[in-house]
N, C-alpha and C positions, 0 to 999 in steps of 0.2 A: 493583610496575612503580610507581616511584614518581612521584609528580605532580609537572609544572612549576612552577620558582617563581612564586609570586605577586608582584604590582607592588606596588611602596609604594603607601600612600594618599595621594593627592595632598595631605591636608593635615597630612602630617604631612615631606613634602620640606622639606629643613633651608631656608633664606632665604637670599639671596643672599649678604646683606648677612654676616650671621652665616657662614658659607663659608668668605666673601675673609677674613675676620679673624681663623679659628679656628688655634689653634696645635698643630703636632703635635710631642708630648712627648720630649724629648730621651732619655728611656731608651728608647722608643716606637724612633726612628727607629735605636740600637743595638741592640734585639732583633729587629728585621727585616733587619739588615747580619748578625747571628750566624744568622737560619735562609734569609735569599736567598728567593727566587720559586722557588712550586714543593717547599720544604725544600731548593733545591739553592744553599750561597752561596759568592761568591767562596774565592779560597784564599788562605790569607796566607803569600806567598812571598816581599815586597819588603823589602829593610832598608835603614839610612839612606843607605847608600852608592846604591842603585838609585834612592830615593826621589832624592836629589840630581841624578840622571844626567837622569832623567826631567825634572824642571825646569830642568835646564836644557841639555838637548836639544830639550826646548818652545820654547825662548828662544834659546839664543846663536848666533846666524849669522844670523838671520830680514832682523831692522833692518839690519845690517851689509851683509850678502849681498845682499839683495833691495832693499830700500825706500831706502836711503842715495842712491841716482839720484836718489831723486824728491825726498826732504828736501833736499837741499844748495840746490837751487834756488831752494827757500822762506827759508832761511835763512842762504845765504852759509859763512864760513870756522865762524861760528859754529855750526854744524851738532854742534860738540862740545858745546855750551852745550846747543843741544836735547835730547840725551842724557841730561847732568847732570838739564834740567827735568823730563825724564819717565821718568830713574831715581828722585829724588827722591819723585813723587807715587808711581810704584809700592811706593818701599819702604817709607812710611807703611804703605798698603796691605796689603802683604806683613806688617808689623808685625801689621797685625789678621789676616790671616790665618792666621798660627803660630799664634796666640790659638784663635782659632775652633775649626782641626782638633785642636788639641791637646784642646778639651771636649768636641767633635761628630766624632770620626773617622770619617766614612761617606763613599759616594762621591759621594755629591750633592754635594761643596765648598758652596760661596757657595749655590746651592739652596737644601737642606738647613739650613744657617745661620741664613738669612731662615724657611725654614719653621717652623723653634723660635721663632723670636725676633719677628714681623713677621706670620704668617700664610700662608694659601693661595694668595690675591692677590696679595699680593708675591713668593711663594714661584715660583709663576707668572710674574708679570714679570722677575725674575731668569733661574729656567730658561729663556723664552725666551730673553733676549741671550745666554745662554751656548751657547743654541742657535746663532745667528747669530754669538758671539765665533770659535767652535771652529771650525767648519765653512766659515766663509768664511774665519779663518785658514789653516787646510790649503790650501784654494784657493788663498788668494794666494798664499805660497809655493812651490806646485807650478809655479807660473805664473812664477815668479823662476826657478824653477830651468831653465826649455827655454830660456834665456840664455846658462845658464853650461853646458849639454849642445853650443847652435850655437857656442861657443868652443873645445870640445873637437874638433866635427868640422871647424873651421876650419885645425886645426894640420895637417891631413890636407889640405888642399885642397878640402874639402867644406865644405856650408853647409847649413840646413834652409828649403825652401820656404817663405815668407811664411804658406799655405795651409795648413801644418800644425804651423806653429812659434805662433801667433798666432789669438787669438780670433776673432769677427765684427769686435769694437768695436774693434781693431787691425787692421784690412786682413789680417786672414785667414779663415780656415774653421772649425778646431781649432784647440787647444794641446794638441798629440799627448804629446809628457813630459810636459808636466802630468797627464795623464790615465794616463798609464803610472805616473807614479810616486807616484799616491794609489792603484792597484790593487797596487801591488809591496806597500806600504806595508798595507796591508787586508789581504793574502794575511799576512805575519809576524805579524800580532797575531791570529792565528785557533789556532793551536798552545797560549799559555801565556801569564801576563802575565810570570813569571821568563824565558822562550825571549829575548822581543819585548825585554826589559827588557838582558837583556845583549845581544842586538844593537846596541840604543841605547846602552849605555856604550860600544859599541867604536866607532861611527858619532863620538860626541862625543868621546872621545878624538882623533879623526881631527880633529874642527873644530877645538879646541883649539890642534894643533900647526899645523895650517891658518893663522889667523889670527896665530899667533907670526910663524912663518913670514913672513906679509906685513908685520907690523910691522916684520920688520928689515932687510926691502928697502926698504919705502918709507921708512925710515928714515934710508937710505943715500941718498936723490935729496931731501932736507927742504929746504923754502926755509922760512926765516920769512915772506917777504915777501906768500907765497899766504898770510897771513891778514888784508891789508890791502886794505880795509877790514874791519872781522871783524863787523860786522852791518850790509849793505848795505839790507838791509830793515827794519832795524830789530827793536824787541823785540816788532812782531806778528809776523813773519817765523819770529822763534827759537820763539814759541809756536803758530804752525800747523806749524811740522816738528816738535815736543814732541809736539801732537797726534797727526800721523800716526806715528811715531816709539812714540806710545805700547803700542799691538799688538805689539810687538816685546819686551812684559815680560808677558806673560801664561803664562811658564813655569811660575811657581812656583803657579799657578791650575790645572797639569794636574798638578802633584802632590800635591794637596790632592783632588782626584778617586781618588785610591790608597788613601783612608782605610782600605776593606775588605780589601785587598791589601799591608797592611804590616804586617810580626811586631808590632812596637809602637810604634802610628800614637801615641799624645799623646808620646812619648819622639822619638821619628825624625822626623816632620813637621814642629816645628817650626823645628829643624835643620837640613832639607832645606830649606826654604821659605826663610831668613834668609842662611845658608851660599850658596845657588844667585845671587840676587839681588842679592848684593853680589859678587860675582866677575861674573858678568855684564856688571852696571854697569859695571867698573874695564875690563871688556877692550873692548865698547862703545866708550867715550871715549879709549884708547887709540888704538885703531884709525881713529876718527875724526880726529882728532888726525895720525896720520901720514897719512893719506888724502890730508886737505885741503893738508898739508906739501909731499907729495910730486906734488902736480896742483893749476894751478889751479881752484877752485871753478867759473868762469864754464864748462869744459870739459865738467862732469858732467850726464849725462842719463838722463833716467827710460828709455830703451828700452834700455839697453848693460847687461853686466854691469859697474859700473865698478873692483871690486878687480882681476881679471883685467887689466883696460885697463892698467889701473897695475902692476903685474909685467910683464907686456908691454914697455911704456916705459921703465919703468925697466931690466933686464935684456935686454930686446933678444933673447931667447931664446925659440923656440915649444917647445922643449919642456918648459920651466919652466910655460908659460901652461896647457900639454896636463895636467900634473901638478897644477895651482893647481885648475884648473875640474873635474877629477875630483874633487879632495878637497872641492869646494865643492860638486857635485851630493850629493856622500854627507852633508855638513854639513846640508842644506837636508833633505834624504832624511829624517835623524833627527828635524827637526822636522814634518814632515809625521808621521811614524809617533807619535810621542810627543802630538801634539795631536790626532791621531785619537784615540789612546787616549781621553784626557782627554772624548771628545765622546762615546763610548758608555756610559763610566761614568756622565757624566750623564746621558743619556737612560735608562739601564737604573735607574736611582733613581727618576725619574721616573714610569717603568712601574711598577716596585711599591707606586707612593702611587698609579695608575691615573688621574694623569693625560695618560699616552700609552698606545697601546696595551701591552697585552703582551706582545707578542713582542719588545719592549726587550727585554724584562727578564728573557727564560728564558734559563738557563746550561745551558751543558752539561756534564753529568754527565763526561763523558772528558776536554773539557780545560779546567775547571773558567770557562770564559770565555762571553762575551754572542755567538755564534755568528752567529744572525739579525741580530742588534741591528749586529754590524761590517760583516756584507756588505752591508745597507740602506746604512748609513753609509757607507760605501766607495765604494756607487756611485753616489748620489748629489750627494758632494763630488764623484767626478769629471767630473761631465759637467758641474756647476757650473767647476771651474778648465777645462775643456777648450772653454768656451764666454763667461766674463765676465775683463773687465780688470785690473789689477792693482790701477792706483789706483784705480778704486772698490770691489774686495774691501776695499783694505788698512784704509778710511776707515771701510766699513762694519765691518769690525771693532774697530776702536777704538772706536766709539760703544758698541758694546755690551759690551765690555771695561770699561770707564768706569763703563759703569750698575751693574755688577753688582760693582767694588770698591766703588762708594760705598755701593751696600745692607751689601756685610763690615763695614765701616766703622761703620755705625751700628749693625748685628746686636752688635757689639762691644760698644757702648754700652749694648744694652737688655739684653742678659743678664749684663750686670756687675750692672745693677739692680737684675733682675728676680730671677737666681737667684745670689748674689755667694759662697753658700757648691760654689758645685759646683766639681765638680774640676778642674784647669786645671794641668796641666804648663809653659805658658808664658805671662804676662802683658804684656799691650804698655806698654811705660813710659811715665810721665807722663801717663797716663791723668785726663783725656780730652781733652788736648788733641791726641795722638798721630791718634785716628782722626777728631777733628773738621780737622785739617786732611787726612787723609788722602780725607778726604770732601770739602772747596773744593775741592782740588785737581784731582781729577777733576772736577767742577763745572765750573771754569774752561778747562783743558781742552777739554771736551767742548762747549762754546762757540765753540771756533776753530775747532770741524769745519764744515766748508761747508754751504751753504742745503742741496743736494743727499745731502749725508748726513743730516740731519735728517730730509726728507722721506722717503725711502728707512725710515730708523727707523721714523718711524710708522707709514707702509704694512706695515710688520715687524709692529709691535706691535699693529697693526688684525686683523691675519692671525692674531697669536697670543691675540685676547682672540675672536674668532671660534673658534678651534680649542677653547678652554676653555668656552667655553657651549655647544658642540654634544658634545662631549667629554668632557673634563678636568670639567666641574663635576658630570655623571650618572655617573662611573665609579671619582670618587674614591673611595680607603678610609678617608680619615678619616671618623671617625663623626662 
């Protein structure tokens, strides 16, 4: 009978300083990705088309369909400039992501990039920010979906009671549509990455068609006078709105989490990341201009589905509003599906490193997906979506995203210096200017987030530090 494993000698326990700064070799990251947890790796089934659709699916629609109503009161008619500011900041970081995805093609995304360049401590900070970024953004988008569900019911003379369509902070008891949307997305993710990717692709096609339709309708009622004054709140308002809208650009990060399920990640991930961010930014700006042109900025409200209201006002056809609202729910469901996918892959990689419980890293032999991980994340996010207001969720997502993106920009600089000969399928242009500007732009946008958001972020990071001290440090697999 084998004897129980002996406890490590306290004198041999790694010092905290050494453990926080030790880096994980890139070849080890890649070998672990190939072998998986308990010998069961993820299945490589995704091509460049699937990866691009994951990126677009996780991004396109969020800022326009859900957060536009909360951003317009901050920026006024200049909200389209806020999209430009957020889009430029996202593009700078996207270029850094593209280089890192081609050099370190694993499911860990920025968590793995920082582990290889800055050590376990910063990797934990980044991973903990990603948990905030993904889980909260899923909940935020799902919360916004309830507004469009309500618009759909209004066509039939029905209305969701406030008790079942809003969280406690917004005058309700539970946001039932938001909870249902997250649970449906969780169920879609369980059969396999390829199956869920095809479902996402169909939904992305619907959302692109929906936004193009909106632009056509809105421009038929376009009034240039709606853009005067352009920025009633000044540059501060434009920047504040950009900070809130930044969480609308996290889609390419979700694509990078598919590094272990891509057929040719070194070639396809950079293409998917750069192509998707260019398409998304162009569509966001176009829709924002069309929306302001069709409706005075003072009539926008954070408590309504802004685009469907514009469609109703312009066309006067309830049936058109019905079709648009159904399409909007599908578009939002695509964001929920792909971002939830990214969250599970981040936790899978962290579990492989021993920093979170192993249950998050177990991959089903039958489906090739982390079933237990998906179910746990789905249930937790469902609870958050049902009980927390949208505004607080959006800002919390933005700060987690900005920190993670800034760290990736720094990782590019460090890896170029430490391993100049490493195989890279893509290189950031104008190095090191682009990653430096990416870092600074993230810092600038973070400054304009409210004090309450920073306090909540500080509490979140303290909780993460406690979790690392109590669990991650003791179970880390890195020698």
